[in-house]
C-alpha positions in Angstrom: -89.6 116.5 29.6 -89.8 113.0 31.1 -89.1 110.0 28.8 -91.5 107.1 29.4 -91.1 103.4 28.3 -93.7 102.1 25.9 -95.1 98.9 27.3 -93.8 98.5 30.8 -94.0 94.8 31.7 -96.5 93.8 34.4 -97.7 90.4 35.3 -101.2 89.3 34.6 -101.8 88.7 38.3 -100.8 92.2 39.1 -103.1 93.6 36.4 -105.9 91.4 37.6 -105.6 92.7 41.1 -105.6 96.2 39.8 -108.6 95.6 37.7 -110.6 94.0 40.4 -109.8 97.0 42.6 -110.4 99.7 40.1 -113.2 98.4 37.9 -114.8 95.5 39.7 -118.3 94.5 38.9 -119.3 94.8 42.5 -117.7 98.0 43.9 -117.6 98.3 47.7 -119.4 101.0 49.6 -116.9 103.7 50.8 -115.8 103.2 54.4 -116.6 106.0 56.8 -113.4 108.1 57.0 -111.9 109.0 60.4 -111.7 112.6 59.1 -111.3 114.7 56.0 -108.1 116.4 57.2 -105.4 117.3 54.6 -102.4 115.0 54.0 -99.6 117.4 53.6 -100.5 119.8 50.8 -103.3 117.5 49.5 -106.8 118.5 50.6 -110.1 116.7 50.1 -113.8 117.0 49.6 -115.4 114.0 51.3 -118.8 112.4 51.1 -118.4 110.9 47.6 -119.1 107.4 46.3 -116.3 106.6 43.8 -116.1 110.0 42.0 -114.6 108.4 38.8 -115.1 111.5 36.6 -115.4 115.2 37.1 -116.6 118.0 34.8 -116.5 121.8 35.3 -119.6 123.9 34.9 -118.4 127.0 33.0 -118.4 130.4 34.8 -119.5 129.0 38.1 -118.0 127.5 41.3 -119.5 124.1 40.5 -118.1 120.8 39.4 -120.2 117.7 38.7 -118.9 114.3 39.8 -120.0 110.8 38.8 -120.4 108.0 41.4 -119.1 104.6 40.4 -119.5 103.1 43.9 -122.3 100.9 45.3 -124.9 103.6 45.8 -124.1 105.6 42.6 -125.7 108.9 41.6 -124.5 112.3 40.3 -123.0 114.8 42.7 -122.7 118.6 42.6 -119.4 119.9 44.1 -119.0 123.4 45.4 -115.3 124.3 44.8 -115.5 127.4 47.1 -117.2 125.7 50.1 -115.5 122.4 49.3 -118.8 120.6 49.9 -121.0 118.4 47.8 -124.5 117.0 47.6 -126.2 114.3 45.4 -128.4 115.9 42.7 -129.5 112.6 41.1 -131.4 110.8 42.3 -133.0 113.6 44.3 -136.4 114.9 45.1 -135.7 118.0 43.0 -134.7 116.0 40.0 -137.4 115.9 37.2 -138.0 113.9 34.1 -138.9 115.6 30.8 -138.2 113.1 28.0 -137.1 114.5 24.6 -138.7 111.9 22.5 -137.7 113.5 19.2 -134.0 113.5 19.8 -133.9 110.3 21.9 -136.7 108.4 20.1 -135.1 105.0 20.8 -134.7 105.5 24.6 -136.8 103.0 26.6 -137.6 105.6 29.3 -136.4 107.4 32.4 -134.5 105.5 35.1 -137.0 104.1 37.6 -137.0 101.9 40.7 -133.7 100.2 41.5 -132.0 101.7 38.4 -132.8 105.2 39.7 -132.0 104.4 43.3 -128.5 103.0 42.5 -127.6 105.1 39.5 -124.0 103.9 39.0 -122.2 106.4 36.7 -118.8 106.5 35.1 -117.7 109.0 32.4 -119.3 112.5 32.2 -119.4 115.3 29.6 -120.9 118.7 30.0 -122.0 120.6 26.8 -122.2 124.3 27.7 -125.4 126.0 26.9 -126.8 129.5 27.3 -128.3 131.4 30.2 -127.3 128.8 32.8 -128.8 125.8 31.0 -126.4 123.0 30.0 -126.5 119.4 28.8 -124.9 116.7 30.9 -124.1 113.3 29.5 -123.4 110.4 31.9 -122.3 106.9 31.1 -124.5 104.5 33.1 -123.7 100.8 34.0 -126.6 98.7 35.4 -130.0 97.8 34.1 -128.9 99.0 30.7 -125.5 100.1 29.2 -126.2 103.6 28.1 -125.5 107.3 28.0 -128.1 109.1 30.1 -128.7 112.7 29.2 -129.8 115.6 31.5 -130.4 119.3 31.4 -128.4 121.0 34.2 -130.0 124.2 35.3 -127.6 126.4 37.4 -129.6 129.7 37.2 -130.6 129.4 40.8 -130.1 126.3 43.0 -128.5 123.8 40.6 -130.8 120.9 39.6 -130.9 118.1 37.0 -133.8 117.1 34.7 -133.5 113.8 32.8 -134.3 114.3 29.1 -133.3 111.1 27.4 -130.8 108.2 26.8 -128.8 106.5 24.1 -128.5 102.7 24.7 -125.1 101.2 23.7 -124.9 98.8 20.8 -124.8 95.1 21.7 -121.4 94.0 22.8 -120.1 97.5 23.7 -119.0 98.4 27.2 -119.0 102.2 27.4 -116.6 104.2 29.5 -116.4 107.8 28.4 -118.5 110.1 26.3 -118.2 113.5 24.6 -120.6 115.7 22.5 -120.1 115.9 18.8 -120.9 118.9 16.5 -124.4 118.7 15.1 -126.0 117.1 18.2 -124.3 113.7 18.3 -122.0 112.1 20.7 -119.0 109.8 20.8 -118.5 106.9 23.2 -115.5 104.7 24.0 -115.8 101.0 24.0 -113.5 100.2 26.9 -114.1 96.5 27.0 -117.0 94.4 25.6 -119.1 92.7 28.3 -117.9 89.2 28.9 -120.3 86.2 28.4 -122.2 84.8 31.4 -120.2 82.5 33.5 -116.9 84.1 32.6 -114.3 83.9 35.4 -113.3 87.6 34.9 -115.5 90.6 33.9 -112.7 91.7 31.5 -111.2 90.4 28.3 -107.7 89.0 28.2 -107.1 91.6 25.4 -107.7 94.4 27.9 -105.4 93.0 30.6 -102.7 92.2 28.1 -102.8 95.6 26.4 -104.1 94.4 23.0 -106.8 96.1 20.9 -110.2 95.2 22.2 -112.5 98.1 21.3 -112.9 101.4 19.5 -114.8 104.7 19.3 -118.4 104.9 18.3 -120.3 107.9 17.0 -124.0 108.4 17.5 -126.4 110.9 15.9 -130.2 111.2 16.2 -132.0 109.2 13.6 -128.8 107.6 12.4 -127.7 105.5 15.4 -124.2 104.2 16.2 -121.3 103.8 13.8 -117.7 102.7 14.4 -115.2 105.5 13.9 -112.7 104.4 11.3 -109.1 104.0 12.5 -110.1 104.1 16.2 -109.1 100.5 17.2 -107.9 100.8 20.8 -106.5 98.9 23.7 -108.9 99.8 26.5 -110.3 103.1 25.0 -111.0 105.2 28.1 -111.2 109.0 28.1 -112.1 111.0 25.0 -112.3 114.7 24.1 -112.5 116.6 20.8 -110.5 119.5 19.6 -112.3 122.9 19.8 -112.7 122.9 16.0 -114.1 119.3 16.0 -111.3 118.1 13.7 -109.6 115.7 16.1 -110.4 113.0 18.7 -108.0 112.7 21.6 -108.2 109.3 23.2 -106.6 107.6 26.3 -105.8 103.9 26.0 -105.8 102.4 29.5 -105.0 98.9 28.3 -101.6 99.7 26.7 -100.7 102.9 28.7 -100.8 105.1 25.6 -102.6 108.1 24.0 -103.5 109.0 20.5 -105.1 111.7 18.4 -107.3 110.7 15.4 -108.5 112.9 12.6 -112.3 113.3 12.3 -114.0 113.2 8.9 -110.7 112.8 6.9 -109.9 110.0 4.5 -107.5 108.4 4.9 -107.4 108.9 8.7 -104.5 110.6 10.4 -103.5 108.9 13.7 -100.6 109.6 16.0 -99.9 107.6 19.1 -97.5 108.2 22.0 -96.6 106.0 25.0 -97.3 107.4 28.5 -96.1 104.5 30.7 -99.1 104.5 33.0 -102.8 103.4 32.8 -104.2 106.7 31.5 -107.8 107.2 32.3 -109.8 110.4 31.6 -108.8 113.5 29.6 -109.8 117.1 30.2 -108.8 120.4 28.6 -106.8 122.8 30.9 -107.2 126.6 30.9 -103.9 127.0 29.0 -105.0 124.8 26.1 -103.1 121.7 27.1 -104.7 118.3 27.7 -104.8 117.1 31.3 -104.5 113.3 31.7 -104.7 111.3 34.9 -104.4 107.7 35.7 -102.7 104.9 37.7 -99.0 104.1 37.7 -97.5 100.7 38.3 -95.4 99.9 41.4 -93.2 97.0 42.3 -95.9 95.7 44.6 -98.9 94.0 42.8 -102.2 95.7 43.5 -100.7 99.1 44.5 -100.3 102.1 42.3 -99.6 105.8 42.1 -101.7 108.7 41.1 -100.3 110.4 38.0 -101.3 113.7 36.5 -99.7 115.1 33.4 -100.2 117.4 30.4 -100.1 116.7 26.7 -99.5 119.4 24.1 -102.2 118.6 21.4 -100.1 120.1 18.6 -96.8 118.5 19.3 -98.2 115.4 21.1 -95.5 115.7 23.8 -96.2 114.6 27.4 -95.0 116.1 30.7 -95.6 114.6 34.1 -96.8 117.0 36.8 -97.9 114.8 39.8 -96.8 111.2 40.7 -97.9 110.4 44.2 -98.4 107.1 46.0 -102.0 106.1 46.5 -103.0 105.3 50.1 -106.2 104.6 52.1 -107.1 108.3 52.2 -105.8 109.1 48.7 -107.4 107.2 45.9 -105.6 106.5 42.6 -106.5 109.3 40.2 -108.8 108.8 37.3 -109.4 112.4 36.2 -107.9 115.9 36.8 -109.7 119.2 36.4 -107.8 122.5 37.0 -109.6 124.9 39.2 -107.5 128.0 39.9 -104.2 126.8 41.1 -105.3 123.3 42.0 -106.0 120.0 40.3 -109.2 118.5 41.5 -109.0 114.7 41.0 -111.5 111.9 41.0 -110.9 108.2 41.8 -112.7 104.9 41.0 -113.5 104.1 44.6 -113.6 105.8 48.0 -115.3 108.7 49.6 -113.3 111.7 48.5 -112.0 114.0 45.8 -108.3 114.9 46.2 -107.0 118.4 45.5 -103.4 118.7 44.5 -101.5 122.0 44.1 -100.7 122.7 40.4 -97.1 123.5 41.5 -96.7 120.0 42.9 -97.1 118.1 46.2 -95.0 119.3 49.2 
């Protein structure tokens, strides 16, 4: 097992460069690649627009990818054909608002909001008979979680069914469903006031607590999760029994688990030594984490993928690979067979790493 330092020192300038590259308020459109050829044992699925997050559709060959780039959208990935297409916005996408559950939602995305539907964190709640619920964090005309029905019974398609607008002062990053029809969102960094020289707080860049988790339920609204104070709360998942939150802290390069519905709260935190982003469950019951590692050169970083045992809270590094023009710094890892499919905050491709390591 690799031992990692707790708060690896890094200059503010280096962090600022990293932030502007990874989470800039004005992301750049992906450059047209020369090709989509493998780099060693790393393969790609091209045609993306900043696929920051990925979720697996159970018992299918499909993944869903967000699009944090300039054009935005939601993409459907075929893991067998290694191809993709945008399914929102799309001519096949419909609107069917659920005004009972999402009574406070202002309405379906329209106009420019729909055309440039810039998405970040995703969560897929499995349903029955090929009908699932997809939650997507949206940045743009409103700060919100947008909710869709994903129908994979025939040709997969999305139907928008509602939204949950974030509380004032909350900058959402990731989302997960809660038992009983609710959801939890991470407050990565509160929006900065107009005229601010940076879109991010000094607390985030310096690794201090700047946010927390928020729970939402229909008819009850948002509430802060006790004990969830975080330094750049990023990815979040729940334990299968709903008793624990597992949370990535991008700001201070650490990870914690937090009891749910228990007083006093039980919280355990471990250092990871890199800017950990999204969290996913692996087929063997471990937590998969992915993020960006620091290098000696400001503005450059490595793609890191690792596993965390949710019972012992021990971490093991699996992949640590230098990012380059064709290989974006990882933000999420999903295991498909013997491969890790990884997203990134910008660029035109998903990278596929062998589970056994890069050769």
